[in-house]
N, C-alpha and C positions, 0 to 999 in steps of 0.2 A: 480503232486507234484514231485519235483526233489529229487535227492538222498540225498541232505543235509537237506531236510525238516524233521520235527519230524515224526518218524515212529509210526505206531499203537502199535507195540511191545514195543517201547521205552516209549510211553505214559503210557501204562498199567503197565510197570515196575515201573515207577515213581509214578503212582497212588497207587500201592500196598504199596510202601514205605511210602507214605503220610498217607494212611489209617491205617497203622499199629500203628501209634502214636495217634489215635483218641480216645483211650480208657480212657484217663484221664491224670492228671498232670504227670510231670516227663520229662525225656529226652528219645526220641526214634528216631533212625535213625539220631542222631546228632542234633535233633531239640527239643527245650524245648516246651512242650505242654501246660504249664499252663498260657501262655500269647501269644499275637500276635507276629508276626515276627518284626524284626527291618527293617527300610527302609532307604536306602541311595539314594538320587537323585542328580546326578552330571549333571549340566546344563551349557553348554558352551555358549559363546556369539559370534555369527557370525561365527561359525565354519562351513566350507564347508562339504558336504556329503562325499567327498573323501579325507578328511584331515588325516585320520588315516587308518592304516592297521586294519582289512582286507577289508574295504570298498573301499579304493583306494590303490594306490601304491606310496606314497610320497617317495622322496629320503631320507628324514630323517627317523629315526627309532622311532616307538612308541610301544615298546614291552609290556608295561603294558596294554594298551588298547587291543592289539592283544591277550594277555593272558586272559583278561576279556571276550573277544569274544569266545575264546576256551572253557571257563568254563561256558558260558552262551549262550543265543540265540541272533543272530544278525538279526534285523528286517530291511529289505530293503525298506519297504513301511510304514514308520512312518511319521506322519504329525503334523504340527502346524497349527492353524486356521488363523493366521496372521503372516507374516514374518517381524515383527517389534518388538522391545524390550518389551515395556510395555504390549502391547496387548497379546503377546505370553506368557509372564510370568504370567499375570493375568489368562489366560485360564488354565495354568497348576495348579496354586495354588487354583483356585476356581472351576474348572470343568465347567465353564460357557462360553458360546459364547461371543466373543467381542461385538456382537450386543445386548446382554442382559446387560452386565455390563457397556457398553459404554466406555470401556477402549480401546482406539484406539491409534495407533502410538507409539511414544516415549515421555513420560512426562519429563518436565524439572524440575528444582529446585522449591521447595515449592508447587508442584502440589498436588491437592487433591487425584488423583489416584483412586483406587478401593474403592467404597462405602463400609463402614464397614458392611452394611446389607448382604453382600455376605461373607459367612464364608470361611476361607482358610482350606487347608489340615491340618495345624497346629491345628486349632480349633477342627476339626473333630477327630483327633487322641488323643488329650488331654482328650477327654471324655472317652477314654479307658486307661488312665494312662500313656500315652507316654510322655517322655521328648522330647522336640522339639528344634531344632536349625537351624539357617540360618547363613552361613558364606560366604559372597560374595556380589554380586550386587542385590539389592532389586528391585527397579524401578517400584513399583506399588503404590506409594504414599509417599509424603514427608511432611506430616503434623502429628501432635502428635498422632492422633488416626488412622493414616493409615501407620505408620511405623511398623517394625516387632514386637516389644515388645507389641504393642496393637493389633496385628493380629495373635495371636496364637503361637508365638515363644518365648520360655523361654530364649534362649540365642541368641545373634546375634553379628556380626561385619561386617563391610564393608562399601560400598558406597550406598547412597540412589538412585543414578541414574548413567548414563553412565560415564565412565572415560574420555570421550572427552568433556563433558560439563564443561569446565574449561577455565581459562584465556589463555591457549595455543591452543585453538581451531584453526584448520587450515583455516577455512573459515570465522568465525565470532567471533574473540577473544574479541572484545569490548562488545558484548552482554553477552557472557558467563563469561567474566571476572567480571561481576557484582555479581556473585554468587560463592564464594569460594567453591571449591570441598572439602567436609569434610569426614573424616573417623570416623565412629561411632562404639561404642562398648557398648552393653547392655544399650542402652538408653541415652548415653552421647557421646558428641564429644570428641574424644581423639587426633585428628589432625585437627586443625582449617583450615589449608590450605594445601591440598595435593599438593606436588610439583613433579618435575621430579626425585627427590631423593627418594620419597616415592613409586611411582608407580612400580618400579622394584620389590618391595617386596610384592605386592598384592597377587600373587599366593602363595607365601610362607606363608604369614600370614593366608590366608584362610585355607591352608592345615594344618598348625600347630594347629589352633583352631579345625579343624575337627578331627584330631588325638587325641587331648586332650579330646574332647567331648566323643569320643568312649571309651577312657581309663576310663573316669569317669562314664560312663553309660553302662558298659558291662553287668550289671545285667538287663538292659532294662525294658520294650521295649523303643525304641527311633526312632525318625525321624530326619535324618540329611540331610539338603538341602544345597548343595554347588553350587551356581550359580556363576561361575567364571566371572571376568571382562574381561578376555582375551578369544579369540583373537580379541576382539573389538579394533579398533584403538582409541587412539595411543598405539602402541605396546611397551611393556616394559618387560624385563626379568632380573632375578637376575644374579649376577656375575658368579655364578656357571654354568649357562647355556649359558652365552654370548659366541657366536661363536661356540657352541658345535655341531650344526647341520652341519656346513660347507656350508650351502646353504642360509644363510641370517637370518634376525631377525625373520621372520615368522616361519621358521623351528625351531629356538631356543625356541620360545614361545610354540610351540606345543610339543616340547620335555619336557619342564618344566611342562606343563599340564599333559603329560603322566606320568611324575615322581609323580605328585600329586595323580593321580589315583592309582599308585603303593603304595604310602604311606598310603592311605586310606584303600586299600585292605589288606595291611600288618597289619594295626592296627586291622582290623576285625579278621584276623587270629590269631594274637598274643593274643588277648583277648578272644579267644575261641568262637566267635560269628559269624564266617563266615557262618556256616550252618544255623544260625538263621536269616540271613539277605538277603533281596531282594535288589539288586543294579540296578539302572536304570541310564544309561549314554546316554546323547543326547545333542542337541543344541537348542537354542531358534529360530533359523532360519538359512538360508543359508548365504553364504559369501557376504561381502560388496565389490563387485568386482571393484568398481571405484578406490579403493586404490591399485590396481596393485599388486606389490610384497609384500604388507602388508595385503593381503587378501587370503582367502582359495580358494578351487576349488570344483566345482560340475559338474557332467556330464550332468545335467538337464538344461532345458531352463531357461534363465534369472537367477535372484539371489535374495538376500535380497531386501525387499521393493516392491515385486511383488507377485501376486497370482500364478505364474507359479511354477513348482516343484523345480526349482533351489532355490526358496525362502522358500517354505513351506514343502519340504521333507527333513527331518533331519536323519542323521545316528543315530541308536539306538541299544543299547545292554541291555539285561536284564539277570541278573544272579540270580538264586534262587535255591540253591542246593536241590536236592530231589524233586523239584516241576517243574522245567523247564529243559528239556533235554539239556545238554551242547554240544557245538561244532557244532551247526547247524545254517542254515540260513533260515529265513521264509519270504515269500512274503505276509503274511497276513497283511492287513492294519488296523491301529488304530491310535490314536491321543493323544496329551497331555491332551485333555479334559477328557480322560478316566482314567487318573492316579488317581485323587482323589477318584472316586467311586470304582475303583479296589482296591486301598490300604485300603479304608474303609471296604470293604468286607473282605479282608484278616485279618484285625485287629478286626473284629467283631463289628465295629462302625456303628452307624446309620448315614445316610446322614443328612445334616443340613436342617433346616426348609425352607430355600430359595430354589428356583428351581435350579437343577443341570442338565446340558445338556449332560455331558459325561455319559458313561455307564460302568458297571463292565464288563471288557473283559478278566478276568483271564483265563477262559476256552479257549478263542481264543489264547492268547499269550502262554499258556501252551501247546498248540497243541492238545487239546482234539479232538478226531475224531468226525467229524460232526459239530464242533463248528462254529457258524457264528457270524459275527459282529451284535450286536443288534441295531446299528444305521443304519438307511436307507441312511444317507448321512452325510458328514461333510461340513460345509460352509467354504469358504475362502474369505478374504477381504484384502484391503490395506487402512489403515486409516479408515475413516468413510464410505468408498465405498464398498458395498457388490458386489463381483465380480463373484460368482458362487458356484458350489457344486461339490464334488467328491463322488461317490457312496460309501457306507459303506464297500463294498468288495474291493474297490480300483481299480476296473476294468474300470470305466468310469469317465470322468471329463467334466463338462459343464462350459464353460466360458460365462457369460452374456456379452453383448457388454460393453467394458470399455477401458479407457486409461491406459497406463502403461509406466513406464520408461524403457529405454533400453540403454545400454552403448554405447557411442560414442568413448570415449578415456579414458583409465585408466591412472592414474598418479602413481608415485612410491615414496617410502621412506617417507610415511606419508602424502603425499599431495593428495587432492581429484581430481578425474577425472571428466569427463563431461558426462551427460546423455542427451537424447532427449526424447520427448514424442511420443509414437506410440499408435495405437488403434487396438483392436481385435474385430471382429464381433462375433455374436452368434456362438459358436463353440463347437463341441463335439469331444473329443479325446478318442481313444481306448488305455488305459494306459497299457494294457498287451502287445500289439504289437507295440505301439508307445509311450513309456514312456517319450519321449523327446518333446511331444506335437508339432509335425511338420505337421500333416495332419488332416484337419477338415473332419470328417466323418458323419456330421449331416444329410446329405441327404441319406446316406447309411443305417443309423440306426435310422429312425424317431421315432420308438416306445421307444427306449432307451432315445432319446432326450426329448420326451414328458414326460416320467417319471421323469427325472431329472429337467425339467422345472417346473413340478408340485411341486417338493421339493423346488426349488429355489423361486418360487412365494409365497409359504406358508411361507418360512423363511423371505422373504422380507416384507410380510404383518405383520408378528409378531414382527419384530425387526427394520425395516427400513422405515415403512410406513410414519412416521413423516418427513422423509428427502426427500420424493418424491416431 
């Protein structure tokens, strides 16, 4: 364990502070003990692993995210089970594998999305009296019973799907032009046709709603989910951030998102609930690199829309004062699937009646000595294609034979580049010594390969047998 990892002494100190408040209601150590903690989940769209300090070193400044990392724990091995919009969001909100829910890829307008038989984190926390809100991009259903207000969220505003699914789509405007991009608020359409005049305000609108929600629900408990539309293309930024980065539109967008993080954190502090709140900051997947200077960056192999770590590994920060040691970096692996069961545990809520695949990993992310990931593996897929598994400890990754897209040529300024199809054979990667998935070591470690192949075959039989 490196020097930045959580120390045993640090964990015991935090555990003592937490235990001191377990005798009954009231406030102890800055935390109210008569209810569960508040939760804030900030979920970006297509942000690269290296887009913010301290994960990367972009030339634009992101001081608020850097401060969040200094006050929380930075997780370097955090995963999503599919590096595409709807599948990734559904996994976070339900704790279920894409293979279970059959939510694959990116849904378009009027799509059914996630079957209501799968409860969301909003449903789960409402059983414990939580006020719940989503301000941002929904994208797990665009029918009356699959939109946010029917899926466990008291308040909502934003888009039902991606901001590029509109009449100005760079590759297929005729198709997407059939469906006006609408802005919704609390169950009704407030903007019938989102235009280029509206999109620059999306980040601001989501942030203003988030701050207002915190102001009104400071007595809590609450769940605030902020899935930003940016930095998914097309990129837009408000006038106050236009040109501010000095490095182009992408930098401007990231600085505005950083501002948004700062506003939300300020609202928590101003309302006296900072110490009562767990904040999670991450992205739905890696960057859409075919868009060149309108995309983010990752040091890992490939990017969005693939099962390689450039797509499925997202930067993640968790802040939870008194419960998670601040200012450290952790190599412990976990996944968006684990967020629902972990938050349910912290809130004292029962899991829903439907199966949940993620696990409560709070001991793991809090750095409890000896804590291990309770999941043997995490699956990864692209669309409806199951592509392999990564071990629960994040040390090994097995790719089943599959095709994948790889970039041929990026385009710039909002235009799409070109991909070609490639194939990978059955491959095992040592993710500790080769996190960039460059060297197949399947012949060197046959026993590890056999174990992961066993997990993969069981997963395939349970969730993909009908597709064989």
